[in-house]
C-alpha positions as CSV (number, residue, x, y, z in Angstrom):
1,M,104.5,67.0,194.8
2,R,105.8,63.5,195.0
3,T,108.4,62.4,192.5
4,P,109.8,59.0,191.7
5,A,112.5,57.8,194.1
6,I,115.4,57.6,191.7
7,P,118.6,57.4,193.6
8,M,121.5,59.5,192.3
9,D,124.0,56.8,193.0
10,N,122.2,54.6,190.5
11,P,119.9,56.6,188.3
12,F,119.0,53.6,186.2
13,H,116.2,52.4,188.4
14,G,113.5,53.9,190.5
15,N,110.8,52.9,193.0
16,Y,107.2,53.6,191.9
17,E,103.7,53.0,193.1
18,A,101.7,50.5,191.1
19,E,98.6,52.2,189.7
20,I,95.3,50.5,189.0
21,S,94.9,48.8,185.7
22,D,92.1,49.4,183.2
23,T,92.2,45.9,181.7
24,G,90.3,44.0,184.2
25,V,93.2,42.0,185.6
26,G,92.1,38.6,186.7
27,D,95.3,37.3,188.3
28,G,95.3,39.7,191.3
29,F,98.3,41.7,190.2
30,S,98.3,45.2,188.6
31,I,101.9,44.8,187.4
32,L,103.8,41.7,186.5
33,Q,107.5,41.0,187.0
34,Y,109.8,41.6,184.1
35,H,107.1,43.2,182.0
36,A,107.2,46.7,180.5
37,V,105.3,49.4,182.4
38,I,104.2,52.9,181.3
39,P,104.0,56.1,183.2
40,G,101.0,56.4,185.5
41,S,98.7,59.3,186.3
42,D,101.3,60.9,188.7
43,D,105.1,61.1,188.5
44,H,105.4,58.5,191.2
45,Q,103.2,55.9,189.6
46,V,103.5,53.2,186.9
47,R,100.9,50.9,185.3
48,E,100.7,48.1,182.8
49,L,100.3,48.8,179.1
50,H,96.7,49.4,178.2
51,V,94.5,49.9,175.1
52,G,96.3,52.2,172.7
53,A,99.7,51.4,174.4
54,S,101.9,49.4,172.1
55,G,105.5,49.6,170.8
56,D,104.5,52.0,168.0
57,G,105.0,55.4,169.5
58,V,104.4,54.7,173.2
59,D,106.9,55.7,175.8
60,I,107.5,52.9,178.4
61,E,108.8,53.8,181.8
62,G,110.9,50.7,182.1
63,V,110.7,47.1,183.3
64,A,109.1,46.1,186.6
65,Q,111.3,43.9,188.8
66,R,108.5,42.2,190.7
67,D,104.8,41.5,190.7
68,A,102.9,44.4,192.4
69,L,99.3,45.0,193.5
70,V,97.7,48.4,193.2
71,G,99.3,50.8,195.7
72,E,102.4,48.7,196.3
73,S,106.0,49.9,195.7
74,V,107.7,48.4,192.7
75,K,111.3,48.7,191.5
76,V,111.5,49.6,187.8
77,V,114.7,49.4,185.7
78,L,114.7,52.5,183.6
79,F,117.8,51.8,181.4
80,G,120.4,49.1,181.0
81,P,120.4,45.4,181.6
82,T,117.3,43.6,183.0
83,W,115.4,40.4,182.7
84,A,112.3,40.5,180.5
85,Y,109.7,38.2,179.0
86,N,109.1,37.8,175.3
87,I,105.9,37.0,173.4
88,D,107.7,35.2,170.6
89,G,111.2,33.8,170.5
90,V,114.1,36.3,170.3
91,T,117.6,36.0,169.0
92,R,120.6,37.7,170.4
93,N,121.0,41.3,169.1
94,D,117.4,41.5,168.0
95,L,115.8,45.0,168.4
96,V,112.6,44.5,170.5
97,E,109.5,46.5,171.3
98,A,107.1,46.3,174.2
99,I,103.6,45.1,173.2
100,Y,100.0,45.5,174.4
101,D,98.1,42.2,174.2
102,N,94.3,42.4,174.9
103,T,93.8,38.7,174.7
104,T,95.5,37.8,178.0
105,H,97.0,39.9,180.8
106,I,99.9,37.5,181.3
107,T,101.4,38.5,177.9
108,N,100.7,42.2,178.1
109,G,103.9,44.2,178.5
110,R,106.1,41.5,177.0
111,F,108.6,42.1,174.2
112,K,108.7,41.1,170.6
113,T,111.3,41.3,167.9
114,I,111.0,44.1,165.4
115,G,111.4,42.4,162.0
116,A,114.3,43.5,159.9
117,G,113.4,46.2,157.4
118,S,110.3,47.2,159.4
119,Y,111.8,49.7,161.9
120,T,110.2,52.9,160.6
121,G,107.8,54.3,163.2
122,K,108.6,51.6,165.8
123,M,109.5,52.4,169.4
124,I,112.6,50.4,170.0
125,S,112.6,49.4,173.7
126,G,115.8,47.4,173.8
127,I,118.2,44.9,172.4
128,A,118.1,41.1,173.2
129,L,121.3,40.0,174.9
130,E,120.6,36.3,174.4
131,D,118.5,33.8,172.4
132,A,115.2,32.7,174.0
133,V,112.3,30.5,173.0
134,T,108.7,31.7,172.9
135,L,107.2,33.0,176.2
136,A,110.6,32.8,177.9
137,K,112.6,35.1,180.2
138,F,115.6,36.6,178.5
139,K,118.3,39.2,179.2
140,L,117.5,42.6,177.7
141,F,119.5,45.8,177.4
142,L,116.7,48.3,177.9
143,T,117.1,51.5,175.8
144,R,113.5,52.6,176.4
145,N,112.3,55.1,173.9
146,I,114.1,55.3,170.5
147,V,111.7,56.0,167.7
148,V,112.9,55.3,164.1
149,K,111.8,57.9,161.7
150,A,111.3,57.6,158.0
151,D,114.0,59.2,155.7
């Protein structure tokens, strides 16, 4: 059985194999740099978010650190600071979630702010460490999978 290559000297990242996408990727890449990825079919694989995968209740594996074609190795930050892309502008200290976007592959796996007062049932993926305009790269503290339950 193959398992993710997660080094014990730095367990906050791992190397995975990019798995095929089911979204009909047109840009030649299965996974895009600084976009959220989800667990693949096997322990050693990751894939882009797909239909049914959104911030609401979906566990992300982490944030890919480079573009990767199917079968290529890709480093994934599992926890802690990383670059990420947003779908809308973010403000420092915003709680963010990873999103699935079926309109265009380039925005699939980006992050968006979870509006204040609407945290219940959301899968908090991280905290914005800086302000960023729409569709920009920003610093993110990745927390991954924190679900907010109703009282």
